[in-house]
N, C-alpha and C positions, 0 to 999 in steps of 0.2 A: 494398640494392635487390634485389627479387625479380624474376628473369627469368620471363616468361610461358611460354616454350617448355619442354616436358618432353622431354629427350633419351632415346633408348633406351639409349645408353651414354655415360657420362662418363669420360674417360681422364685420369689424372694422369701427366704426363711426356711431353716432346716429344723423346725420343731415338728410336733406330731401332725399338725395340719398340713404343713408344707410337704413333708415326706409322704403322708398319706395320699395327698393329691398327686404327687410325682408317681407313686406306685400305681394308682388307679389309671392315670393318663397313659403311662408307659405300657400298661397291660391292655389298653385299648388300641395300641398300635401308633400312638402319637409320639413324636420326638420331643424330649423334655430336657431342659437344663435347669438345675436348682443351685442356688448359691446360699451359703450360710456364713455369716461373718465370723463365727467362732467354731466350736465343735458342734456336732449334731446334739440336740437336746441340751445345749449348754445354758439355756434360759429356763423359761416356765416349765417346759415339758419334762424336766428331770426333777422338779421341785414340787410335785403334787403330793396328795395323800396316798397315791398309788392304788386307787380303787376304780374298777369298773362298777359303777353303781347308778341307780336311778336318781338318787338324791332325795332321801326320805324327807328332809326338812323343806324341800322345794314344794311339797304338797301344801304346806301352809301358805305359800304364795300363789296357790292355784295354778302353777305352771304345769298343767296336766299333760300338754303335748310334749314338752321337754322330758318330763319324767317317763311318759309312755315310750318315747323313742329310745331313751337311755336304757330302760328296763328291757326292751326288746333286743337291744344291742348286747347286753351283758352275755347272754348265752351264745349269740353269734360269735362274739369275740373270743369267748372261752373256748369254743370249738376250733377256732382258727389258730390258737396259740396256747395249748395246754402246758407247754413247758414254762413260759414266762408268766402265766396266770393260773389261778386255781380258786375253787370255791372257798368261802369262809363264812362261818356263822358269827353273827353279831349279837351280843347280849346287851339288852337295853334295860337297865335297872329302873324300877318305878319308885317315885318319891313324891309326896305331896308338896314339896318345896319348889318343884321345877316350874319355870315360868315361860310364857311366850316371849318372843321378840315382839314388842308391842306394835311394830310397823307391819306385821304380816296381815294380809286380808283375813286370815282365819282368826287371828287375835281380835281384830276390830269387830268381826261378826259375832264372836262369842261374847265380847264385852257388851254388845247391844242386847243379845237375847238371854244371857246368863251373867248379869253384872256381879252377882255374889261370888263368882269364881275369882274375881280380882286378879286377872291375868294368869291364873294357874292353868297349866296344860293338863286336862284331866285324863285319867287312864283310858276311859272309853274312847276318847278322841285319838289317842295313840294307837289303840287297837283298830279303830276304823282306818287310820292312815296305813297301818300295816296290812289290813285286808286289801285296800286299794293297791298297795305296793306288790302284794302277791298276785293280783289279777289284772292290773292295767297292761302289763307287757307280755301276756301269754306265756308265763313261766312254765317250762317243761322239765328241765333237769334239776334245777336247784330246789332244795327242800323248802316247804312252806313255813310260815310263822308258827311258833308254838309258845306255850306258857312255860315258865320255869320257876320252881321254888328254890331259893338260893341257899337256905340253911343246910349245912352238912355237905355241900357240893364243891367241886373244884372251882366252879365259876364264882361261888359266893365267898370262897376263902380269902380272896384278895380284897374284897370290899368291906367297908364298915358294916357292923352288925345290924345297923338300922335298915339296911336294904334286905327285904325279905322276899320280894317277888320281882320277876323280870319277864320281858318278852324276848324271844330269840328269833332272828330272821336271817336271810341269806343275802350276800353280795359277793363280789369277786375281787380278789387281789390281782395287781399287775405290776410288773417291773417296768415303770414308765419309760426310763431312758433306753432300755433294751428294745422296747416297743418301737421307738423312733429309729434306732439303728437298723432293726430288722426290716422296717418299711423302706428305709433308704437302700439297704442291700438288695431287696427285692426289685425296687425301681431300677437300680443300676444293672442288675442281671437281665432286666427286660429292655435295656438300651439307654436308660436315662444317664445324663452326665451330672454327677453329684460333686459340687465343688465346695469344700469346707475351707475355713480361713480366707474367705473371699467376700469382700464387703461391697454391697450395692452402693453405687455412687449416685446415679441418676438414670432417667429413661425418658425418651421422647419419641413421638411418632415421626417417622421419616419414610416417605414413599410407600405408605401403606403398611409398614412394619414397625415394631418397637425396636428402637436402637438403645441398648442397655449398656451402660458403662459400669464396670466393676473393677475393684482394686485387689490385687493379691501380691504380697511381698513388695509393696511399693511400686508395682507396675500396673498400669491401667490396661484393661482389655475391653473391647466393644463386641457385644453379642447382638444378634438380630433374632427376633421372634414374631410369630404371627399373633400371639396373645400373651398378656402379662398377668401374673397372679401375685398379689400382695398378701402373703401369709406370714408377715413379719412379727406377729404376736404383739408384745408390748410396744414394738417399734412401728406398728402399722401406720399410725398417723404421721410419724416422722418420715417413713418411706414415701407416703403419699406426697409429702411436701417437696420431694425430689422427683416427682413424676409430672410431666406436662399433661395435666388433666384438670377438669373443673370439679372433680370429686374431692370432697373433704370429709373427714370423719372425726368424731369426738368419742374417745373411749375413756373409761374410768380405770385407773391403775389401782388394783387392790392387792396388797401384800399378804401372803399366807405364809406363816412361819411354823416350823416343826422343831421338836427336840427329840433326841434319841437317848435313852437311859438303859442301863443293864436290865435284862428282862425281869418283869415284875411278877410273873406267874409262869407255870409250867405247861398249861394246856395251850391249844392252838386256836382258840376263839378270840375275837375282838370284842371291845366294849364301845358302845354308843352312849355317851354320857350327856345328860341334859344339864345346862347351867341355870342358876337362879337369875341370870341376866338375859335369858332367851337364846343364848348361844349353845352350840353343841361341840363336843370334843371326842376324838377317837383315841383308844388305846389299841395298838395293833402289834402282834408278834412280828419281829423284824430280824432277818438274817440270823435266825436260830438263837442268838445270844442276847438280843436286845428287844426293847419295846419302843415303838414309834408313837409319839404323842403330838396331836395337832387337830385343827389348825386355828390360827388367828385370822381375822379379817380386819385389815387396817388400810386406809387410803395411803397410796404411795405417790410422792410428789412428782418424780421425774424418772424417765428411763435412764438418765445419766447417773442416777444414784443407785449404787449397787445394793440389792436387797439383802438384808441380814436380819437374823432373828435378834432383836434388841433384848437387852437384859429385862426391860419391862414386859415384853411379850413372853419371854421365857418364864418370868415370875408369874405372869397371868396363867400360863398353862399349868405350871406346878401347883398354884393355888387351886385351880379348877379341879385337877385330878385328886389332889389331897382331900377335897371335900367328899370324895368317894372311897378313897383307899383306907385300908385298915392300918397300914404303916406309911407314914409320910415319906416323900422324897424331897430333895432340895436341889438348888442350883449346882451343888458339888457333884450331884449324880449325872449331870448332863455330859455325855461323852462326845456328842456332835449335835450341831443344829444346822438347819438350812432354811432358806426362804426363797420364795418365787413370787413374781409379779403376774397376776392374772389380768389380761387385757379385756375387761368386761365392757359391754355396751353401756353407755351412760344413759340410764332410763330415769334419772332424776330422783332416785331414792335417797333418803337422808343417810342411812347407815350403809357401810360397805357390805355388810353381810346380807342386806336386802337387795343389792344390785343383781339383775338377772344374769343367769349363767347360760342363757340361750345364745344362739349365734345368728348372724345375718351375713348373707352373701350378696354383696352389692355389685351389680354388673353395669359397666359403661359399655354398651354394645356398639356395633358398627365395625368399620374397618379397623383392625388392630384393637380388639376389645381389651378391657381392663377389668379384672375381677378382684375385689378386695374382701378379705375375711375379717369380720368383726366378731369378737367374743368366741364362745365355744368352750367345751369341756372334753376331757380325754375320752370319756365313754362314747361320745358321739362323733369321734374323729373320722371313722370310716364312712358314716352316713354323710357327714359334711363333705368329705372328699368326693364321694360319689355324686352328690348334688352339684358340687363345683365343676367337675369335669363335664357333667351332663349339660350345664349351662353353656359351656364353651364348645362342646363337640357332641350335640344331641344325637348325631347320626351313629355314634359308637355306643354299643350296649354296655351297661354296667356288668361287672364280672366278679367283684371282690368277695361278695357274700359267700362264706363257706370255703373260700380258698385259703389254705393254711399258709402262714408265714414260714420262712425257712426253719426247718427242724421240728415243725409242729404238726406233722402229718400222723398223729396218733390221738388217742382219747385220754381224758383225765384219768380214767380207771386203769389205763395201761402204763401210767408213770411208774408205779412201784416195780413192775416187771422190767421196764427199761432200766431203772437203777440197778436191778439185779444183773441184767445182761452186761452193763458197763463194769460193775464190780467183778464179774467173772472174767471178762475180757482183759481187765487191767487190775489184777489183784494187788499190785504195788501202790495203788492210789487209796488213801484213807477214805473211809465212808463219808465224812463231812464234805470232802472235795468231790466225791462222786455225786452226792446230792446236789451240790452247787452247780456242777457242770451240766447235769441233766436239766436243772431249772433254767440254766442260761442258754443251752444249745440244743436240747431235745435230741432228736435223731442225728443231728449234725455232730454230736460229740464224738462219733467214730471217725469222722473226717478231721476234727480238731486233733485228736490224739493219734490217728493213723496206726502204724504198726510198731509204735514205740514199746520198748520193754522196760524203760525207766524214764523218769522225767527230771529235767534240770529245774529244780524248784528255786524260784527267786524269793520265796517267803510267802506265808499265809496260803499255801496251796496254789499259787500262781506259777505256772511253768512257762518256759520259753516257747514251747509249742503253742500255748494259748495266746501268748503275746503276738507271735507271728500270724496267727489266724486273725486276731483282731486288727492288726495292721493291714493284712492282705484282703480281708473281706468286710470289715466293719468301719473303715475310715478312721481308726484310732491313730493318733500321732504322738501323744504325750503321756506321761505317767498319770496325770490327772484324768485324762480321757479313760484310761484303763481302770484305775483304782476307784473312781467315783461315779462314772457313768456306765461303761460297759460292765462294771461290777461294782460292789460296795466293799471291796477288799481293803480300802482305805481305813475301814473301821478296825482291821486287825493287823495290817502291815506295819511293822516297826521301822524305825529310821534306817536300819541296815538294809531291810528289804526294799524300801523306796530308793535308796542309793544304788542298789544292785539293778533295779529295774531301769533307772535313769541311765546307768552306765551301759546296760544292754541295748537300750534304745539309741543311745549316742553311737555305739559301735556299729549297730545295724544300719 
């Protein structure tokens, strides 16, 4: 079936880059169609470490441009979405046992000028890196690095007694999957057509336009567009193979796995842990009752292989953090694990952790241009989207910097007052659910709840009101969409709650 409308831009991929490009393009007055073979953020974009960060360890690879751009974006993004992101302090314990990844340029340089260090990452170099981290990106709102004595402190209580000193620096937490759905919602409200559960089949240039075939529910549709954007993430090379073009791309699939355990400490700071193998690992407070631990870097053989956190990867993460913790954890403590495949540029590095996190926008210009996105990281998604649309439509001015996502038109400091307003307006909602609703919807929470005086609770604080909103405004269709991407209530929802949600969705 041929669609009558001709889009200015047709986008393959409903991850953070695809939805970011759709939002930017729609806001510039361009007509946009986006297709995603699954749910929004059902791949890499919901399986990150969930940080807006510059990438402290990328400094050892001398990727200064990438780090600087990411650091500048942290505060821009925080200001755009203070409901789904917030500042966090990171504690970096110091130890003489910590080593470089020997493939980093910094490690090779130090080995030449200070061979007696034998691969050790010295404290002065960490402090120099943190000084650069504080100043490369023009930090304004986030607190600067400081020193920390661990003995007798809450930060030191969870750590082995041999750790006496630490540095403390700032980065930003973000709900990655909600970031994607809010970008898609904004794009849709600006006129974009967002089609989930719609698989890209092929594309060819016909009469100066792209003719794009997609499949939904076993039925093929043909769309036409003036420009085609391949933002398929891990599937970018596979998508290119179904496009009539001379462009080809080689990417490196790197699997990052995480585990979630019951919370290991009571304060709200994160830990940046250095390994004796040159790797790093994060401990991050997660969904109030849990701690998120990650990530690994392992080559992944094929997009056809579903990424999962293997028992070996989980054991590696547990051994890593146990070398820091006062009380050990085990595989039995893992309540959930997840894994995502990062589509990195293949820059020839030997180890997966050394592969660049930078992105490339490759344009095949002319009549019916093709733009393909290689690589990228969540922190730079807005800049990537801005650059992508500017390549295709340079006559339209960028606009997204400082423009809030839905529900985010307030400041970080105003969040406690917003929670108080919600609690006062809906006194029948328990405090935990109030906090979660504000973190998810910001100012839109009043539209989600409306004038209700009681909620039909399906379990774990999920109401039918919220489900209706997610279906009507955020493209959710299944229980998995709602419990694991639009929220993380799957961590708390019992079998009866899941059954109640599925029955409600079926009836609706």
